[in-house]
N, C-alpha and C positions, 0 to 999 in steps of 0.2 A: 797480684790481683786480690781485691778483697773476697770475692765470690768464687774462690776454687771450689769454688764450689761444684651374732652381731648383725649385722644386717651382713650374712655372709654372702650366699649366692643368690639372694632377691634382689641385689643390686647390680649384679655382674651382667646382667643382659644388655645394660647402657655403656657397659666398657669399651669406650673408645681409646684406643692406645695413645700413649705419650710419643710425642715425636721430636727430640729435641737431638739433631745432628750437627756435624761440623759443616756441613755444606748441604746446599739444597737449591735448586732451580726453582723459579717462581710458579706458584700455582701446582705443585707437583707435591704428591704423598712422599711421606720418607720413612725410613724404619727408624725405632729408637735406637738410641745410642748404646754401645757396648758397654760402657761405664758411665753411670749419672751422679755427678756429686750435689747434693743439696745443702746448701747453708741456710739454717732457719734463725730468723729473729723473732723473739717474742717481744710485744709492746706493751709498755707500761700503759694503765689505764688512760685514756683520753690522748694517746700518743699516736693511735692509727690514723690513717687517712692523710690530710694535708701535712702535719707536723712532720710525718716521716718521711713523706714524698719530698719534703724541701730538703732534709739532710741525705737523701739517697740519690737526688739529681746530680750533686757535684761529682759522683762516682762515674755515671754515664756520661758526663761531659769531658772528665779526664780520659776515659777509655776511648772516646770518641777521637777525642784530640791527638791521643797518641795511636790512632789507627790500630788497636788491639785485635789480631786475629782470631781471638775465642772470646765467643758472645755468651752471654747468659740472659734468662728473662725471671720476671718476678710475679708471684702470684699471691693474693691475697685471701686470708682465711675468711669465709663468709659463715663459718661454723667453729665451734669449739675456741679455745682461747686465742684472742686477737695475735696474729703473726703473720710473719710474710717469708716465702720459700724463695731461694734464689737458686735455680737449676741450671747447670752447665753440662753438656754433653761432652763425652770423648770417645773416639774410636777405640782407645787402648790406655793401659795405665802408662805406657810409655807417651802417649801423647799429653797425658796431663802433667807427666814429669818434665816435659818439655816446655810447657806453658810456665811451670813452677820456675824453672831454671831460667827461662826468659826473662820472668819479672824479676828474679833477684839480680839480673843482669842490667836492670833499668833502676837504680836507686833514686832516682829523681821521682819517677811516677810512683814508686813504692811509697817514697816519704810525703807525697802529695796525698796518696790514699790514707795512709795513718793520720794525717791530720784530719780529714773528713771523717775517720772513724771516731775521733774522740766525741765531736757534735752529735754523730748518729748514737753513739754507745750511751748517750745521756737519756734516750728515749726506750732504751731496751731494759728489760727485766731479765733477759738472758739469751743464750745463744748455744748451737750445737752444730754439729755438722754430720753427714754421714755419706758413705760410699756404697753405691750400689751396682748390681751387675745384672744385665739383662738376662731372662730366663726365656729362650725362645719357644722351648718345648712346652712352657706353662701359658703361653700368649695365642692369641686366635685372630687371624688378619689384623697384623699389627700396623700397618701403613696408614698413615692418616696425613692430611692437608693442615698441618699444625699452625700454619699463618693464620688459617681462616677462623680458628678456633676462638673461644673466649673463656671458656674455664676448665677446671678439671674437677672431678669426684675421684678422691683417691681412698681407698681403702686398706688398712694395715692388718695383715693376719698374722699373730703369733702362734707358731707350730709348737705343740709339745714337744720337749726333748725327747728324741728316740722314737720319733712317730713319722719322720719324713715319709716312709714307705706310705703309710695312710693317707698323707697330705697328697702326694703323687696319684696313689689310685684316686682320691676325690677329684683331682683336676681331671685326670683323664676320663672320667666318668660323666663330667659336665660338659667338656668341650664339644665332643660329638653332638649332644642335644642343642647347644647354643649354635652349632653350625647351620643347624636347620631353622635358626630364628633368624629372619631377615634383619641385616645391618649390626650383628653382633660382632666386637671385635673388642679386644684390650690387649694390654702389654704387662707383662708381670716382671719385677726386679725383686732381686734378694738382696737384702743389706750384708754386705760383706765387712764393713767396719762402720762403729759406731755403737751407741748405747743400745744394746738389746738385750732381753732375756730369751735364749734359746733361738731358733731358726726364724727369720722375719721375712714376710713376702710382702711387698707393695705393689698394688694392683692401680693403673691409672684410667682414669676414664677422661677424653676430651670430649666437649660438647659445643655447639654452636650457639645454643639458646636455652632459655628454662624450658621451650616446648620440649625438647628431649626429654628431660627429666618428667614430664607430665604423661610420657609412654608407659610408665613402669607397668601399671596393672594389664595392659592387653600384651606386651612382651613377655612378662611373668607367666602368665596363663599359656602362652606359647612353649615356652620353656617346660613348664611341668607336662604339658602335654607330650613333648617330645621325651622328656624322662620315662613317663609312666609310672604306674603305681609302685612296681618294683622297684626302679630306678630311684625314686624320691625316697622309698624306705632305704636304701642302699646309702644314698647320699647323707641322710640323718645319721645313720649309725658311723660313717666315716668322718663326718663333721663333729661329732661327741668323741670319737677316739682320737681325731689329729689336733684338732684347733684347741689352744688355751683360751685366747681372746680375738677380738676383732674391734675395729674402730673405723668408721667412714665420715668424713667430712669434704665440703665443698669448699672450692678455690676459684677465684676469678684472676683473670691475667690484667697486670698491672703496666701498661707500656711506657707510663711515665717514668717508671723507674727501671726500665729493661734496658739491656743493650742488644737488641736483637741483629740477627744477620741480614745483611742487605737484600737478599731474596725475600725475606718476610716483609720488609719495607715495602719492595716493588710490587709485591702480592698484593699487600692490603695498607696502602700508605695513609688512608686516612684514620686507621686505628693503631697502626705501630709509630705514625710520626704525624700526628695531626698538626695541622697548622694554627698557630697561635691566634688568637683573639685580638683583633686590632683594636688598640683602646678607643675608647668612645672621646670623640671630641667634648671639650669643655662647654657647655652651654653657654650662650652670649646671656648677659643679665638683659632681663626685661628693661625696656625704655620707660623711664619715668614720664608720667604724665607732666605735661606744661602746666606749670602753674596759673592758674586764672587771676587776673586782676580784681 
């Protein structure tokens, strides 16, 4: 399978959780996966959008034809370098291994995907892959109806080596305060494997529309009121002690290059499997006027 795959807490108030699971009933919230594999493709200038979708669709068609049981979905960057993330959730490392072994036992499908990778690779400036583990203790109200979401805000926190305790104290400080702010929820993952410099945590938000992003000011004030002056001072101290760097970016779901679960399609078919537009009938040529004698 091809996809085996700062703004510190000022943005956390709208962190809705990532929900990528192996199974889900339509219109139901779902917990985050235990293991999240992210395959990241960086696009050359001018290769994002339609050109990339053209080289990615054959992968989706091949997986659909094979009725592959493991699904993935894609998100395209709205900020930062042009890139697409392909996300696949597993219940355990054992489940990931089974998926990999099953692919190795299907050389015909593997060869087909390899052929598509050549065309896709011509559009890319680089790729990488990371394996993340869900951290329930650092998440708040993590279940979400992911099938009806439209994008993610993703923040990466790189923690200073030897300062995990301060990081844990920081999370334990803000969670009770955000619990008092309506609709606050997020899911935190830690990178286990991949290129990182020290402990790295990734916090996902899922949003339905840009309107949710517009609510920042009012909810930020509610958070500060819940923290109080002493709490905000302590937060600043812990941030300075524990956090090496942060980065936040926005991503939009791309259904045209995703291989979503059947339940997601059933829950929101117009988004995940939109009907192809009917080709326009060619216009009949206008009748020539009769020549006058």
